[in-house]
Z-matrix of the N, CA and C atoms (Angstrom, degrees):
N
C 1 1.453
C 2 1.529 1 110.44
N 3 1.329 2 117.10 1 -38.76
C 4 1.469 3 120.14 2 179.15
C 5 1.521 4 110.79 3 -63.27
N 6 1.322 5 116.46 4 -37.72
C 7 1.473 6 119.66 5 178.43
C 8 1.517 7 110.68 6 -64.98
N 9 1.321 8 116.45 7 -38.12
C 10 1.456 9 120.89 8 178.25
C 11 1.521 10 110.96 9 -62.46
N 12 1.311 11 116.55 10 -46.59
C 13 1.469 12 120.56 11 -179.89
C 14 1.524 13 110.47 12 -63.65
N 15 1.314 14 117.32 13 -46.50
C 16 1.461 15 120.82 14 -178.86
C 17 1.517 16 112.39 15 -62.88
N 18 1.306 17 116.59 16 -44.03
C 19 1.457 18 120.56 17 -178.98
C 20 1.517 19 111.66 18 -66.05
N 21 1.302 20 117.52 19 -42.75
C 22 1.462 21 119.51 20 -179.32
C 23 1.525 22 111.94 21 -70.24
N 24 1.305 23 117.03 22 -30.93
C 25 1.467 24 118.92 23 176.48
C 26 1.515 25 110.28 24 -63.79
N 27 1.304 26 115.36 25 -43.04
C 28 1.458 27 119.59 26 179.03
C 29 1.521 28 110.82 27 -70.40
N 30 1.315 29 117.29 28 -40.38
C 31 1.459 30 121.04 29 -178.69
C 32 1.517 31 112.22 30 -65.79
N 33 1.310 32 117.55 31 -28.95
C 34 1.453 33 120.81 32 178.66
C 35 1.512 34 113.05 33 -72.71
N 36 1.300 35 117.69 34 -10.20
C 37 1.458 36 122.35 35 -179.09
C 38 1.522 37 110.05 36 -90.70
N 39 1.291 38 115.72 37 132.37
C 40 1.455 39 121.17 38 175.63
C 41 1.513 40 107.99 39 -127.19
N 42 1.299 41 115.19 40 146.34
C 43 1.455 42 118.71 41 -178.13
C 44 1.519 43 109.67 42 -121.98
N 45 1.300 44 116.03 43 143.43
C 46 1.450 45 121.66 44 174.68
C 47 1.522 46 115.10 45 85.19
N 48 1.341 47 119.45 46 -1.95
C 49 1.462 48 119.24 47 -179.64
C 50 1.521 49 112.19 48 -121.64
N 51 1.326 50 117.99 49 1.48
C 52 1.462 51 123.69 50 178.26
C 53 1.532 52 112.21 51 51.57
N 54 1.341 53 117.62 52 61.40
C 55 1.463 54 120.60 53 -177.88
C 56 1.523 55 112.60 54 -74.89
N 57 1.308 56 115.20 55 156.78
C 58 1.462 57 121.19 56 175.44
C 59 1.534 58 108.69 57 -88.90
N 60 1.330 59 116.24 58 173.03
C 61 1.465 60 119.97 59 175.57
C 62 1.530 61 110.88 60 -59.56
N 63 1.319 62 116.32 61 -37.04
C 64 1.465 63 120.31 62 179.40
C 65 1.521 64 111.10 63 -64.69
N 66 1.333 65 116.70 64 -42.72
C 67 1.468 66 120.52 65 177.89
C 68 1.525 67 110.52 66 -59.45
N 69 1.310 68 116.08 67 -48.26
C 70 1.461 69 120.32 68 -179.37
C 71 1.518 70 111.39 69 -64.59
N 72 1.336 71 117.29 70 -37.06
C 73 1.469 72 120.97 71 178.64
C 74 1.524 73 110.89 72 -64.99
N 75 1.320 74 117.12 73 -42.60
C 76 1.465 75 120.54 74 179.30
C 77 1.525 76 111.85 75 -65.61
N 78 1.318 77 116.30 76 -41.85
C 79 1.465 78 120.32 77 177.93
C 80 1.523 79 109.64 78 -64.09
N 81 1.311 80 116.51 79 -47.01
C 82 1.462 81 120.82 80 179.65
C 83 1.519 82 112.48 81 -61.80
N 84 1.328 83 116.91 82 -40.48
C 85 1.469 84 120.74 83 179.49
C 86 1.527 85 110.70 84 -65.08
N 87 1.314 86 116.33 85 -41.53
C 88 1.467 87 120.08 86 178.81
C 89 1.516 88 112.33 87 -63.93
N 90 1.319 89 115.48 88 -45.21
C 91 1.460 90 119.62 89 179.18
C 92 1.523 91 110.74 90 -67.98
N 93 1.312 92 117.18 91 -41.49
C 94 1.463 93 120.67 92 178.72
C 95 1.522 94 112.18 93 -61.27
N 96 1.329 95 116.64 94 -42.62
C 97 1.465 96 120.57 95 178.34
C 98 1.518 97 111.11 96 -65.45
N 99 1.322 98 116.33 97 -40.51
C 100 1.463 99 120.48 98 179.48
C 101 1.520 100 111.62 99 -64.34
N 102 1.317 101 116.41 100 -47.03
C 103 1.462 102 120.35 101 179.79
C 104 1.526 103 110.44 102 -63.01
N 105 1.317 104 117.12 103 -41.53
C 106 1.463 105 120.56 104 179.23
C 107 1.523 106 110.95 105 -64.16
N 108 1.312 107 117.06 106 -40.76
C 109 1.459 108 120.89 107 179.67
C 110 1.521 109 111.44 108 -64.92
N 111 1.313 110 116.24 109 -45.24
C 112 1.464 111 120.80 110 -179.25
C 113 1.526 112 111.40 111 -65.25
N 114 1.321 113 116.36 112 -36.49
C 115 1.459 114 119.76 113 -177.39
C 116 1.528 115 112.86 114 -89.02
N 117 1.338 116 117.39 115 2.04
C 118 1.456 117 121.17 116 177.16
C 119 1.520 118 114.62 117 78.08
N 120 1.315 119 116.65 118 19.82
C 121 1.472 120 121.57 119 179.31
C 122 1.526 121 109.53 120 -95.17
N 123 1.324 122 116.39 121 -179.09
C 124 1.455 123 123.91 122 179.83
C 125 1.532 124 109.49 123 -71.89
N 126 1.327 125 116.88 124 116.83
C 127 1.466 126 122.25 125 -175.43
C 128 1.526 127 111.55 126 -66.16
N 129 1.319 128 117.83 127 -40.81
C 130 1.463 129 121.09 128 -179.19
C 131 1.534 130 109.90 129 -64.41
N 132 1.310 131 116.16 130 -43.49
C 133 1.464 132 119.89 131 178.34
C 134 1.536 133 110.54 132 -64.33
N 135 1.320 134 117.41 133 -40.68
C 136 1.466 135 120.86 134 177.42
C 137 1.511 136 111.98 135 -62.03
N 138 1.337 137 116.29 136 -41.31
C 139 1.466 138 120.27 137 178.49
C 140 1.527 139 111.14 138 -66.29
N 141 1.324 140 116.68 139 -39.68
C 142 1.471 141 120.13 140 179.45
C 143 1.527 142 111.12 141 -65.17
N 144 1.320 143 116.54 142 -44.50
C 145 1.466 144 120.15 143 179.27
C 146 1.520 145 110.29 144 -66.11
N 147 1.317 146 116.75 145 -43.98
C 148 1.464 147 120.48 146 179.03
C 149 1.515 148 113.00 147 -63.71
N 150 1.329 149 116.47 148 -41.17
C 151 1.462 150 120.21 149 178.61
C 152 1.517 151 111.98 150 -63.78
N 153 1.320 152 116.14 151 -43.86
C 154 1.467 153 120.03 152 178.25
C 155 1.522 154 110.95 153 -64.78
N 156 1.318 155 116.56 154 -43.53
C 157 1.471 156 120.08 155 179.56
C 158 1.523 157 110.85 156 -63.33
N 159 1.314 158 116.77 157 -42.39
C 160 1.459 159 120.12 158 179.38
C 161 1.514 160 113.06 159 -64.50
N 162 1.324 161 115.98 160 -42.23
C 163 1.463 162 120.17 161 -178.49
C 164 1.526 163 111.89 162 -68.91
N 165 1.320 164 116.50 163 -32.56
C 166 1.462 165 120.12 164 -174.72
C 167 1.529 166 114.63 165 -98.58
N 168 1.334 167 118.15 166 -4.26
C 169 1.453 168 118.90 167 -173.28
C 170 1.533 169 112.45 168 -61.47
N 171 1.319 170 118.74 169 -35.49
C 172 1.466 171 118.91 170 179.32
C 173 1.525 172 112.15 171 -75.13
N 174 1.327 173 116.99 172 -25.94
C 175 1.468 174 120.24 173 177.66
C 176 1.523 175 111.39 174 -67.38
N 177 1.320 176 115.63 175 -29.08
C 178 1.468 177 121.06 176 178.32
C 179 1.530 178 111.58 177 -98.93
N 180 1.327 179 116.29 178 10.95
C 181 1.464 180 124.14 179 178.08
C 182 1.526 181 112.83 180 58.05
N 183 1.340 182 116.33 181 37.33
C 184 1.449 183 121.51 182 175.07
C 185 1.512 184 112.08 183 -89.76
N 186 1.311 185 116.86 184 -23.41
C 187 1.470 186 121.04 185 178.52
C 188 1.517 187 108.75 186 -137.66
N 189 1.281 188 114.63 187 103.95
C 190 1.468 189 119.45 188 -178.62
C 191 1.501 190 109.78 189 -127.11
């Protein structure tokens, strides 16, 4: 689960295109759902964690 959170936080970060929180949330949700599906975990939960991580990554200065 920790790997899922860490990976989606990083995946929600984009550089050079000045994304909004919504952009990062959508990217994070997509990556989180994909990782959860591949690893046999709950896809909805993966998307929720990824979306939250993507939306909040700049607030915690993980993607600047």
